[in-house]
NUBA-991532 format. One record per residue (C-alpha): residue number from 1; x, y, z; residue in three letters. Coordinates in steps of 0.02 Angstrom, whole numbers, padded with zeros to 5 digits. Each point is the difference from the previous one (the first is absolute). Layout:
{NUM, {X, Y, Z}, 'ALA'}
...
// end
This chain:
{1, {00011, -00002, 00003}, 'UNK'}
{2, {00063, 00163, -00040}, 'UNK'}
{3, {00043, 00109, 00145}, 'UNK'}
{4, {-00116, 00126, 00064}, 'UNK'}
{5, {00086, 00190, 00018}, 'UNK'}
{6, {-00044, 00147, 00097}, 'UNK'}
{7, {-00050, 00089, -00140}, 'UNK'}
{8, {-00122, -00135, -00040}, 'UNK'}
{9, {-00051, 00031, 00174}, 'UNK'}
{10, {-00047, 00193, -00041}, 'UNK'}
{11, {-00061, -00031, -00152}, 'UNK'}
{12, {-00122, -00098, 00088}, 'UNK'}
{13, {-00042, 00137, 00137}, 'UNK'}
{14, {-00031, 00103, -00175}, 'UNK'}
{15, {-00162, -00106, -00057}, 'UNK'}
{16, {-00066, -00026, 00181}, 'UNK'}
{17, {-00172, 00052, -00015}, 'UNK'}
{18, {00035, 00015, 00220}, 'UNK'}
{19, {00148, 00087, -00007}, 'UNK'}
{20, {-00122, 00178, 00065}, 'UNK'}
{21, {-00043, -00072, 00166}, 'UNK'}
{22, {00194, 00005, 00063}, 'UNK'}
{23, {-00029, 00161, 00005}, 'UNK'}
{24, {-00159, -00016, 00123}, 'UNK'}
{25, {00163, -00065, 00116}, 'UNK'}
{26, {00150, 00094, 00134}, 'UNK'}
{27, {00134, -00111, -00077}, 'UNK'}
{28, {00162, 00032, 00073}, 'UNK'}
{29, {00147, 00061, -00113}, 'UNK'}
{30, {00089, -00179, -00040}, 'UNK'}
{31, {-00079, -00112, 00115}, 'UNK'}
{32, {-00119, -00147, -00071}, 'UNK'}
{33, {-00146, -00067, 00114}, 'UNK'}
{34, {-00026, -00204, -00042}, 'UNK'}
{35, {-00071, -00016, 00167}, 'UNK'}
{36, {-00171, 00091, -00050}, 'UNK'}
{37, {-00089, -00188, 00043}, 'UNK'}
{38, {00048, 00047, 00180}, 'UNK'}
{39, {-00006, 00182, 00001}, 'UNK'}
{40, {-00063, 00111, -00151}, 'UNK'}
{41, {00085, 00159, -00058}, 'UNK'}
{42, {-00063, 00174, 00059}, 'UNK'}
{43, {-00143, 00073, -00104}, 'UNK'}
{44, {00035, 00187, -00014}, 'UNK'}
{45, {-00180, 00012, 00021}, 'UNK'}
{46, {00013, -00061, 00170}, 'UNK'}
{47, {00101, 00137, 00046}, 'UNK'}
{48, {-00132, 00120, -00034}, 'UNK'}
{49, {-00123, -00070, 00083}, 'UNK'}
{50, {00067, -00044, 00162}, 'UNK'}
{51, {00029, 00183, 00003}, 'UNK'}
{52, {-00173, 00022, -00029}, 'UNK'}
{53, {-00059, -00109, 00098}, 'UNK'}
{54, {00139, 00047, 00137}, 'UNK'}
{55, {-00032, 00198, -00009}, 'UNK'}
{56, {-00174, 00025, -00071}, 'UNK'}
{57, {-00101, -00131, 00062}, 'UNK'}
{58, {00076, -00040, 00192}, 'UNK'}
{59, {00072, 00181, -00010}, 'UNK'}
{60, {-00138, 00092, -00033}, 'UNK'}
{61, {-00145, -00114, -00010}, 'UNK'}
{62, {00041, -00112, 00167}, 'UNK'}
{63, {-00150, -00110, 00053}, 'UNK'}
{64, {-00090, 00072, -00146}, 'UNK'}
{65, {00088, -00076, -00118}, 'UNK'}
{66, {-00080, -00198, 00030}, 'UNK'}
{67, {-00154, 00067, -00090}, 'UNK'}
{68, {00049, 00151, -00107}, 'UNK'}
{69, {00167, -00080, -00066}, 'UNK'}
{70, {-00084, -00169, -00004}, 'UNK'}
{71, {00121, -00083, 00137}, 'UNK'}
{72, {-00140, -00097, 00058}, 'UNK'}
{73, {-00047, -00087, -00170}, 'UNK'}
{74, {00187, -00030, -00055}, 'UNK'}
{75, {00004, -00186, 00047}, 'UNK'}
{76, {-00148, -00053, -00119}, 'UNK'}
{77, {00042, 00171, -00144}, 'UNK'}
{78, {00195, -00103, -00012}, 'UNK'}
{79, {-00082, -00177, 00018}, 'UNK'}
{80, {-00110, 00062, -00164}, 'UNK'}
{81, {00151, 00046, -00076}, 'UNK'}
{82, {00107, -00153, 00011}, 'UNK'}
{83, {-00172, -00115, -00029}, 'UNK'}
{84, {00039, 00016, -00205}, 'UNK'}
{85, {00173, -00043, 00049}, 'UNK'}
{86, {-00039, -00179, 00066}, 'UNK'}
{87, {-00171, -00049, -00097}, 'UNK'}
{88, {-00098, 00061, 00143}, 'UNK'}
{89, {-00166, 00098, 00019}, 'UNK'}
{90, {-00042, 00155, 00060}, 'UNK'}
{91, {-00014, 00019, 00192}, 'UNK'}
{92, {00096, -00192, 00010}, 'UNK'}
{93, {00157, 00093, 00044}, 'UNK'}
{94, {00035, 00093, 00175}, 'UNK'}
{95, {00176, 00075, 00043}, 'UNK'}
{96, {00046, -00023, 00166}, 'UNK'}
{97, {00143, -00044, 00114}, 'UNK'}
{98, {00134, -00129, -00052}, 'UNK'}
{99, {00004, -00139, -00091}, 'UNK'}
{100, {00042, -00121, 00133}, 'UNK'}
{101, {-00153, 00069, 00118}, 'UNK'}
{102, {-00115, -00018, -00166}, 'UNK'}
{103, {00067, -00180, -00026}, 'UNK'}
{104, {-00071, -00019, 00194}, 'UNK'}
{105, {-00171, 00077, -00061}, 'UNK'}
{106, {-00018, -00122, -00147}, 'UNK'}
{107, {00072, -00140, 00099}, 'UNK'}
{108, {-00108, 00018, 00140}, 'UNK'}
{109, {-00157, 00058, -00091}, 'UNK'}
{110, {00022, -00162, -00122}, 'UNK'}
{111, {00019, -00107, 00141}, 'UNK'}
{112, {-00147, 00043, 00080}, 'UNK'}
{113, {-00109, -00025, -00149}, 'UNK'}
{114, {00075, -00171, 00001}, 'UNK'}
{115, {00007, -00031, 00183}, 'UNK'}
{116, {-00049, -00182, -00017}, 'UNK'}
{117, {00183, -00033, -00073}, 'UNK'}
{118, {00147, 00001, 00076}, 'UNK'}
{119, {00158, 00019, -00119}, 'UNK'}
{120, {00067, 00150, -00041}, 'UNK'}
{121, {00116, -00034, -00159}, 'UNK'}
{122, {00129, 00069, -00121}, 'UNK'}
{123, {00186, -00058, -00069}, 'UNK'}
{124, {00174, -00009, 00048}, 'UNK'}
{125, {00099, 00164, -00069}, 'UNK'}
{126, {-00162, 00115, 00022}, 'UNK'}
{127, {00046, 00168, 00077}, 'UNK'}
{128, {00039, -00006, 00174}, 'UNK'}
{129, {-00114, 00107, 00055}, 'UNK'}
{130, {-00155, -00111, -00063}, 'UNK'}
{131, {00041, -00138, 00103}, 'UNK'}
{132, {00053, 00098, 00164}, 'UNK'}
{133, {-00178, 00058, -00015}, 'UNK'}
{134, {-00088, -00166, -00052}, 'UNK'}
{135, {00113, -00076, 00158}, 'UNK'}
{136, {-00070, 00164, 00112}, 'UNK'}
{137, {-00182, -00039, -00035}, 'UNK'}
{138, {00044, -00178, 00049}, 'UNK'}
{139, {00070, 00059, 00155}, 'UNK'}
{140, {-00145, 00131, 00039}, 'UNK'}
{141, {-00123, -00156, -00046}, 'UNK'}
{142, {00068, -00111, 00143}, 'UNK'}
{143, {00072, -00108, -00151}, 'UNK'}
{144, {-00178, -00033, -00043}, 'UNK'}
{145, {00071, 00048, -00171}, 'UNK'}
{146, {00137, -00061, -00065}, 'UNK'}
{147, {00150, 00062, -00114}, 'UNK'}
{148, {00032, -00130, -00146}, 'UNK'}
{149, {00143, 00056, -00124}, 'UNK'}
{150, {00039, -00107, -00117}, 'UNK'}
{151, {00126, -00020, -00158}, 'UNK'}
{152, {-00082, 00091, -00162}, 'UNK'}
{153, {00005, -00162, -00110}, 'UNK'}
{154, {-00100, -00062, 00133}, 'UNK'}
{155, {-00136, 00132, 00026}, 'UNK'}
{156, {-00117, -00062, -00116}, 'UNK'}
{157, {-00006, -00170, 00100}, 'UNK'}
{158, {-00010, 00084, 00162}, 'UNK'}
{159, {-00168, 00084, -00043}, 'UNK'}
{160, {-00132, -00100, 00098}, 'UNK'}
{161, {-00164, 00019, 00123}, 'UNK'}
{162, {00102, 00031, 00152}, 'UNK'}
{163, {00062, 00165, -00078}, 'UNK'}
{164, {-00078, 00163, 00037}, 'UNK'}
{165, {00122, 00138, -00092}, 'UNK'}
{166, {00137, -00019, -00122}, 'UNK'}
{167, {00120, 00152, 00003}, 'UNK'}
{168, {00108, 00026, -00147}, 'UNK'}
{169, {00117, 00135, -00079}, 'UNK'}
{170, {-00046, 00018, -00188}, 'UNK'}
{171, {00187, 00047, -00049}, 'UNK'}
{172, {00142, -00093, 00111}, 'UNK'}
{173, {00085, 00137, 00088}, 'UNK'}
{174, {00174, -00070, -00060}, 'UNK'}
{175, {-00022, -00072, -00150}, 'UNK'}
{176, {-00134, 00089, -00071}, 'UNK'}
{177, {-00100, -00150, -00069}, 'UNK'}
{178, {-00195, 00032, -00008}, 'UNK'}
{179, {-00121, -00127, 00037}, 'UNK'}
{180, {-00161, -00033, -00090}, 'UNK'}
{181, {-00117, 00070, 00124}, 'UNK'}
{182, {-00177, -00047, -00106}, 'UNK'}
{183, {00086, -00182, -00006}, 'UNK'}
{184, {00040, -00009, 00182}, 'UNK'}
{185, {-00147, 00101, 00072}, 'UNK'}
{186, {-00116, -00123, -00103}, 'UNK'}
{187, {00068, -00147, 00063}, 'UNK'}
{188, {00010, 00058, 00176}, 'UNK'}
{189, {-00183, 00058, -00022}, 'UNK'}
{190, {-00051, -00168, -00062}, 'UNK'}
{191, {00053, -00041, 00156}, 'UNK'}
{192, {-00101, 00134, 00112}, 'UNK'}
{193, {00157, 00090, 00028}, 'UNK'}
{194, {00014, 00188, 00017}, 'UNK'}
{195, {00130, 00074, -00076}, 'UNK'}
{196, {00122, 00144, 00026}, 'UNK'}
{197, {00110, 00095, -00137}, 'UNK'}
{198, {00144, 00098, 00059}, 'UNK'}
{199, {00038, 00104, -00135}, 'UNK'}
{200, {00135, 00121, 00057}, 'UNK'}
{201, {00139, -00061, -00143}, 'UNK'}
{202, {-00159, 00004, -00108}, 'UNK'}
{203, {-00102, 00165, 00017}, 'UNK'}
{204, {00094, 00122, -00118}, 'UNK'}
{205, {00098, -00114, -00085}, 'UNK'}
{206, {-00104, -00122, -00104}, 'UNK'}
{207, {-00185, -00042, -00054}, 'UNK'}
{208, {-00115, -00034, 00153}, 'UNK'}
{209, {-00179, -00069, -00031}, 'UNK'}
{210, {-00064, -00038, 00187}, 'UNK'}
{211, {-00189, -00002, -00074}, 'UNK'}
{212, {00050, -00133, -00139}, 'UNK'}
{213, {00092, -00101, 00126}, 'UNK'}
{214, {-00166, 00017, 00121}, 'UNK'}
{215, {00142, 00036, 00158}, 'UNK'}
{216, {-00071, -00009, 00162}, 'UNK'}
{217, {00120, 00124, 00067}, 'UNK'}
{218, {00166, 00086, -00028}, 'UNK'}
{219, {00131, 00111, 00072}, 'UNK'}
{220, {00124, 00104, -00056}, 'UNK'}
{221, {00139, 00155, 00024}, 'UNK'}
{222, {-00004, 00184, -00054}, 'UNK'}
{223, {00195, 00021, 00011}, 'UNK'}
{224, {00075, -00107, -00149}, 'UNK'}
{225, {-00065, 00019, -00153}, 'UNK'}
{226, {-00148, 00124, 00039}, 'UNK'}
{227, {00156, 00118, 00053}, 'UNK'}
{228, {-00106, 00067, 00161}, 'UNK'}
{229, {00157, 00023, 00085}, 'UNK'}
{230, {00096, -00090, 00165}, 'UNK'}
{231, {-00145, -00088, 00093}, 'UNK'}
{232, {-00141, 00049, -00108}, 'UNK'}
{233, {-00161, -00074, 00068}, 'UNK'}
{234, {-00061, -00139, -00091}, 'UNK'}
{235, {-00159, -00080, -00065}, 'UNK'}
{236, {-00145, -00117, 00037}, 'UNK'}
{237, {-00110, -00095, -00137}, 'UNK'}
{238, {-00157, -00079, 00053}, 'UNK'}
{239, {-00146, -00036, -00145}, 'UNK'}
{240, {-00172, 00070, 00014}, 'UNK'}
{241, {-00047, -00183, 00030}, 'UNK'}
{242, {00096, 00001, 00154}, 'UNK'}
{243, {-00041, 00169, 00107}, 'UNK'}
{244, {-00150, -00042, 00072}, 'UNK'}
{245, {00068, -00147, 00087}, 'UNK'}
{246, {00177, 00013, 00021}, 'UNK'}
{247, {00048, 00052, 00169}, 'UNK'}
{248, {00141, 00114, 00035}, 'UNK'}
{249, {00075, -00048, 00174}, 'UNK'}
{250, {00112, 00146, 00021}, 'UNK'}
{251, {-00180, 00087, 00042}, 'UNK'}
{252, {00074, 00204, 00009}, 'UNK'}
{253, {-00107, 00139, 00002}, 'UNK'}
{254, {00014, 00036, -00167}, 'UNK'}
{255, {-00085, -00151, -00081}, 'UNK'}
{256, {-00157, 00049, 00126}, 'UNK'}
{257, {-00149, 00020, -00117}, 'UNK'}
{258, {-00030, 00170, 00100}, 'UNK'}
{259, {00171, 00023, 00071}, 'UNK'}
{260, {-00029, 00177, 00067}, 'UNK'}
{261, {-00145, -00037, 00081}, 'UNK'}
{262, {00123, -00083, 00109}, 'UNK'}
{263, {-00121, -00149, 00074}, 'UNK'}
{264, {00096, -00131, 00110}, 'UNK'}
{265, {-00083, -00129, -00107}, 'UNK'}
{266, {00110, -00043, -00171}, 'UNK'}
{267, {-00133, -00011, -00142}, 'UNK'}
{268, {00126, -00018, -00154}, 'UNK'}
{269, {-00038, 00088, -00165}, 'UNK'}
{270, {-00086, -00104, -00134}, 'UNK'}
{271, {00139, 00048, -00132}, 'UNK'}
{272, {00179, -00028, -00030}, 'UNK'}
{273, {00018, 00138, 00135}, 'UNK'}
{274, {-00025, -00126, 00126}, 'UNK'}
{275, {00191, -00040, -00013}, 'UNK'}
{276, {00050, 00151, 00047}, 'UNK'}
{277, {00067, 00032, 00200}, 'UNK'}
{278, {00086, 00146, 00055}, 'UNK'}
{279, {00022, 00152, -00081}, 'UNK'}
{280, {00077, 00027, -00157}, 'UNK'}
{281, {00180, 00064, -00009}, 'UNK'}
{282, {-00030, 00144, -00106}, 'UNK'}
{283, {00188, 00042, -00047}, 'UNK'}
{284, {00023, -00168, -00051}, 'UNK'}
{285, {-00157, -00004, -00102}, 'UNK'}
{286, {00012, 00166, -00084}, 'UNK'}
{287, {00189, -00071, -00063}, 'UNK'}
{288, {-00074, -00179, -00055}, 'UNK'}
{289, {-00132, 00088, -00115}, 'UNK'}
{290, {00106, 00118, -00083}, 'UNK'}
{291, {00104, -00152, -00061}, 'UNK'}
{292, {-00163, -00097, -00037}, 'UNK'}
{293, {-00057, 00127, -00124}, 'UNK'}
{294, {00142, -00002, -00100}, 'UNK'}
{295, {-00086, -00152, -00066}, 'UNK'}
{296, {-00128, 00121, -00088}, 'UNK'}
{297, {00146, 00040, -00113}, 'UNK'}
{298, {00023, -00180, -00067}, 'UNK'}
{299, {-00085, -00195, 00018}, 'UNK'}
{300, {00074, -00158, 00074}, 'UNK'}
{301, {-00002, -00063, -00158}, 'UNK'}
{302, {00135, 00107, -00083}, 'UNK'}
{303, {00097, 00001, 00172}, 'UNK'}
{304, {00002, -00166, -00009}, 'UNK'}
{305, {00059, -00007, -00180}, 'UNK'}
{306, {00140, 00126, 00036}, 'UNK'}
{307, {00070, -00132, 00168}, 'UNK'}
{308, {00008, -00151, -00102}, 'UNK'}
{309, {00089, 00089, -00140}, 'UNK'}
{310, {00124, 00082, 00132}, 'UNK'}
{311, {00017, -00166, 00121}, 'UNK'}
{312, {00039, -00099, -00162}, 'UNK'}
{313, {00123, 00112, -00072}, 'UNK'}
{314, {00089, -00002, 00201}, 'UNK'}
{315, {00005, -00181, -00006}, 'UNK'}
{316, {00103, -00001, -00174}, 'UNK'}
{317, {00116, 00129, 00049}, 'UNK'}
{318, {00021, -00102, 00140}, 'UNK'}
{319, {00050, -00156, -00075}, 'UNK'}
{320, {00086, 00112, -00131}, 'UNK'}
{321, {00123, 00091, 00126}, 'UNK'}
{322, {-00011, -00125, 00148}, 'UNK'}
{323, {-00004, -00160, -00054}, 'UNK'}
{324, {00132, -00059, 00050}, 'UNK'}
{325, {-00005, 00056, 00182}, 'UNK'}
{326, {-00113, -00120, 00080}, 'UNK'}
{327, {-00148, 00075, -00018}, 'UNK'}
{328, {-00167, -00074, -00016}, 'UNK'}
{329, {-00161, 00037, -00049}, 'UNK'}
{330, {-00124, -00053, 00149}, 'UNK'}
{331, {-00158, 00099, -00096}, 'UNK'}
{332, {-00122, -00095, -00110}, 'UNK'}
{333, {00095, 00015, -00174}, 'UNK'}
{334, {-00188, -00003, -00087}, 'UNK'}
{335, {-00040, 00195, 00025}, 'UNK'}
{336, {-00169, -00023, -00002}, 'UNK'}
{337, {00016, -00118, 00176}, 'UNK'}
{338, {00115, 00152, 00070}, 'UNK'}
{339, {-00047, 00152, 00083}, 'UNK'}
{340, {00104, 00167, 00050}, 'UNK'}
{341, {00137, -00046, 00034}, 'UNK'}
{342, {00140, -00104, -00043}, 'UNK'}
{343, {00100, -00112, 00122}, 'UNK'}
{344, {00173, -00070, -00022}, 'UNK'}
{345, {00064, -00131, 00114}, 'UNK'}
{346, {00196, 00011, 00035}, 'UNK'}
{347, {00132, -00067, 00161}, 'UNK'}
{348, {00059, 00162, 00017}, 'UNK'}
{349, {-00180, 00077, -00019}, 'UNK'}
{350, {00019, 00122, 00150}, 'UNK'}
{351, {00169, 00052, -00018}, 'UNK'}
{352, {-00038, 00022, -00178}, 'UNK'}
{353, {-00158, 00117, 00052}, 'UNK'}
{354, {00107, 00095, 00119}, 'UNK'}
{355, {00116, 00048, -00146}, 'UNK'}
{356, {-00107, 00058, -00142}, 'UNK'}
{357, {-00098, 00106, 00131}, 'UNK'}
{358, {00175, 00111, 00010}, 'UNK'}
{359, {-00034, 00005, -00206}, 'UNK'}
{360, {-00159, 00100, 00052}, 'UNK'}
{361, {-00096, -00144, -00047}, 'UNK'}
{362, {-00129, -00018, 00128}, 'UNK'}
{363, {-00077, -00196, -00008}, 'UNK'}
{364, {-00030, -00130, 00135}, 'UNK'}
{365, {00048, -00174, 00077}, 'UNK'}
{366, {-00094, -00136, 00064}, 'UNK'}
{367, {00059, -00157, 00091}, 'UNK'}
{368, {00085, -00089, -00025}, 'UNK'}
{369, {00083, 00032, -00165}, 'UNK'}
{370, {-00122, 00105, -00084}, 'UNK'}
{371, {00012, 00172, -00116}, 'UNK'}
{372, {-00148, 00089, -00021}, 'UNK'}
{373, {-00026, 00121, -00151}, 'UNK'}
{374, {-00164, 00128, -00004}, 'UNK'}
{375, {-00057, 00027, -00174}, 'UNK'}
{376, {-00094, 00153, 00029}, 'UNK'}
{377, {-00073, 00038, -00192}, 'UNK'}
{378, {-00042, 00185, 00060}, 'UNK'}
{379, {00185, 00049, 00028}, 'UNK'}
{380, {00101, -00102, -00044}, 'UNK'}
{381, {00079, 00022, -00182}, 'UNK'}
{382, {00065, -00137, -00100}, 'UNK'}
{383, {00186, 00083, 00025}, 'UNK'}
{384, {-00030, -00022, 00171}, 'UNK'}
{385, {-00004, -00189, -00023}, 'UNK'}
{386, {00179, 00019, -00081}, 'UNK'}
{387, {00080, 00102, 00099}, 'UNK'}
{388, {-00047, -00120, 00153}, 'UNK'}
{389, {00072, -00159, -00082}, 'UNK'}
{390, {00145, 00097, -00051}, 'UNK'}
{391, {00043, 00058, 00190}, 'UNK'}
{392, {-00059, -00196, 00045}, 'UNK'}
{393, {00130, -00040, -00136}, 'UNK'}
{394, {00149, 00111, 00073}, 'UNK'}
{395, {-00030, -00045, 00179}, 'UNK'}
{396, {00029, -00182, -00060}, 'UNK'}
{397, {00130, 00027, -00109}, 'UNK'}
{398, {00103, 00101, 00143}, 'UNK'}
{399, {-00035, -00096, 00139}, 'UNK'}
{400, {-00065, 00141, 00085}, 'UNK'}
{401, {-00157, -00109, 00078}, 'UNK'}
{402, {00152, -00090, 00088}, 'UNK'}
{403, {00022, 00135, 00139}, 'UNK'}
{404, {-00027, -00059, 00186}, 'UNK'}
{405, {-00096, 00152, 00031}, 'UNK'}
{406, {-00139, -00064, -00115}, 'UNK'}
{407, {-00005, -00188, 00074}, 'UNK'}
{408, {-00052, 00076, 00159}, 'UNK'}
{409, {-00208, -00045, -00023}, 'UNK'}
{410, {-00093, 00163, 00017}, 'UNK'}
{411, {-00137, 00003, 00111}, 'UNK'}
{412, {-00123, 00082, -00115}, 'UNK'}
{413, {-00002, -00067, -00211}, 'UNK'}
// end
């Protein structure tokens, strides 16, 4: 195959119909963010939005802004903006709390809906917080509910009449492999099992259709591909068919049918808003809404197309420049089965990750040996793929990774 040059990549950028989106972001000169799958870049509009929220809505409006600036309605308003990105209907998505808390809400609600069953099921390799929340609910139930985790290849066989809830992540956080949501949901529901999907690595990156899949619940975060900022509020999906019966066990006052009646007896709202608990964190909500609004400038289909092109280019360039240095592709080779990041394994993955960070390449590392490179088409360019691989090649050729300081495991990767 003919070698791809930097000029070739620059030519691709000149023909990129989504190139205009990069101008929507604050991009530090000389730095390449290949970690948007962990923390998205800062939209320029967010700076203005937060200034407005702080100076005008909080500073001048004060408590009046709960009604006059739309603060109180923000969880459902922003949820309705996220809904088209995940194939949900209006009134089925609520922005609130964190992914972990929403996982607990969904697990608790689903287990109550299937209270004659005792197993919470997931698979090995699922994101740890998903498993931790299952374990916590098991403990809270005095082990009436049992957490069961099976190898992925045994998952379908584990779908039995004893299982109350199946919790899975659609996109594997290490490898970016995409699960067949529709098939798995169908197989589980045939056995009477309720299915919860974690969309943290899906939303804003790949096309998702919760309605077509007939999903029972879903959750996701706002700080990755939605560019909502560090610790951005998360979301929960509950289809309308479940909203009258699904119970939010974190029955805070914001989920009450009439919160300002200040009744001492809890009566939940009849809508998705019953999954509200406490007061919305408005600085985070404002930042997230600004990030979500950027999706009105394009489509998930267009972003997905560019993501595949960028990731295919990145893989080819890695083979071209770094094929002799021990990197193994840990992501699916089929682009249709690979989501918004590309993973390579290497015995010295952590040291390499540290070394390229000194080259102004932001990526991340996942134990034991995975280097992850986020492919965020809103602001990454084709030439960025070339420059990142060139930096990795230099680190390998010079042995720059082989320094004692790079072999000390970071607390945060």
